[in-house]
N, C-alpha and C positions, 0 to 999 in steps of 0.2 A: 504494500500500500504506500503510495507516495506521501511524503511529508507535506502538509499544507503550509503555505506561506502565511506568516502572521501580518498584522496591519503594518508594523514597522517596516517589514521587507517590501510590502506593496508601496508604502509611502516613499521609501528610498528609490525604488525603481521608477516610479511615475515622476517624481521630482527631477530625476536625472534625465528622463526622456524630454520633459518640458524644457529643461535648461539647454538641451541640445537642439531645440527647434530654431530655425532661422527666423529672423524678424519678418521676412516676407511671408513665410508660411503662417506665422501667428497672425499677421494682418489679414491674410486671405481668409483664414478660418474665422477671425473676428467679424469680417464683413458678412460671411455666410450666417453666423449666429445672429447678427443683428437682423438680417433679412428673415430668418426663421422665427425669431422672437416676435417681430412685427406682424407676422402672418398668423400668430396664435389668436384664438378667440379670447380677446383681452377683456377683463372686467375693469371696473373703474379704478381699483387699487391693486397694485402689483408690488411685491417686495422683490428687490434685486440686490446687486452688489457691484462695487467698483473693482474690476479685476486687478490683482497685484501678483507679483512673483510668478509670471507665466500662466496664471489662470486663464481659461478660455474667455474670450470676449474683449470688449473695449468700451470706452465711453459711447461709442456709436450705438451699441446695443441699448443703452439707457435713452439716448436721443430717439432711437427708433420706436421704443415703447411709448414715449411721450408723444411723438408725431402720430402714432396710431390711436391716441386718445386716452391712454392710461395715465393715472397719477402714480408716480414711482416713489417708493419708500426705500431708503438705504440705511444700513446699520450705522450706528454711532458708537464709537468705542467708549468703554466704561470699565468699571471693576468686573472681575470674573462673575458671571451670572448670565441671565438672559440678555439678549441684545436689545438695545434701545434703537428707535428708528426716527428719521426725519425725512421730510419730502425733498426729493431731487428736483430742482427747478432749472438746472442747466450746469454745464461744466464750469462756468464762471463763479458759481455759488458753492464750489467745493473748497474745502480747506485741508491742509495736511494734518494728520492725526497720528496716534500711536501706531506702532508696528508698520510704518510706511504706508498706511492707508490714506485714502481720500474720503472725506465724509461731508455731508451737507452742513452748511454753516447756520441753517435756520433752526427753528424751534423743534425740540424733541417732543414727539407726540406720545402721550400716555397710551398704553395698550394698542399701539399702532398695528401690531401683528394681527390683531383681530379684525382689522379693516380689510386686509388682503384676502382676495379669493384665489390668487395665483402667487406662488412664491418660487422664485428662481434661486436655487441654492447652489453655492459653489461647492465643488467636490473634486477630489483627486481622481476618483473613480466611482462607478456605481455598477452593481451587478443586475442581471436580468430579473432577479427577485425583488429589486428595489433597495438592497442594502447599499448604503452610501459610505464611502471612505472619505472622511474629512482630514484636516491637518492635525487633529488630535487634541485641540484645546477645549473642545466641548461646547463652544458658544452656541452652535446651532442645535446641538442635542438638548441644551437647556432652554432653548427658545421655541422650537417648533411644536412642542406639546401645548403651547398656549394659542396656537393658530386655530382657526375655525376647523371643525371636523370636515367640512366640505371643501376646504382649500386644496387646490391642486399643488402638490409638492413636486417640483421639477428640478432634478439634478442637472447642472450644466457641465458637460464634459466634452473632451475631444472624442472623436469616433473610436479610437483604439483604447479609450478608457471606459467603454461600456463592456463589461466583462461577464463571463458566465457565472462566477461565484467568488465572493469575497468573504473573509471571516466576519462573523456577526456576534455582537454582544447583546445582552438583554435590554440595555438602554437605547440601542439603535432604533431610530424611527425610520421606517421604510419610505422611500420615495415612490410616487405613483407613475412618474414619467422621467425620461431622460431627454435632454435637448442637446443635439450634437450638430457640428457644422455641416456635415454632408448627409447624415441620416435624418436630420430634422427632429421632430417630436416623435418619441417612441414610447409606447405603453409598456410598463414593467409589471412583473407578476404580483408583487405587493402582498399576497396572502400568506401570512406566517404559518397558518394552520394547514396549508395545502401540501406541505412537504411530507 
């Protein structure tokens, strides 16, 4: 029986692959993601993120969501715990924050995660069951439980980061979909009891 890779091994491999990407390849994938995101059936409120450290996407994705009529919420850094959110009103209204992030300079909205009916979640990888691999800090794990039960949770990954199976822990909240540059929106298995 082969030894299964742990989360640390997956994180190391995927971060190395992302670091090896050319700028042109990342930009091309970011354009595709922006196009695919704008084509989604968008509700009024969408949670998203500003990509950093090789994460898929760019500010163009956020602009595309807004151009398609959505109001976009972005995470605001704070102490360890659930993420706080503020509305994205454009690239000129972003400020530098902890961990090399960009975040909205506007008012932090209380319980903003409950407004969103669609949540674009950064991920290093996601598997076909919906198990998401994050960076390991747990911010999204502590946040997504407060989202509406009907909210669409969409992991944003590169095409080769949609995997067959990742290690899963009891606290992991499964994603319902993956959004990739070339594969677009893909439904994931999501049913923990179906195994």
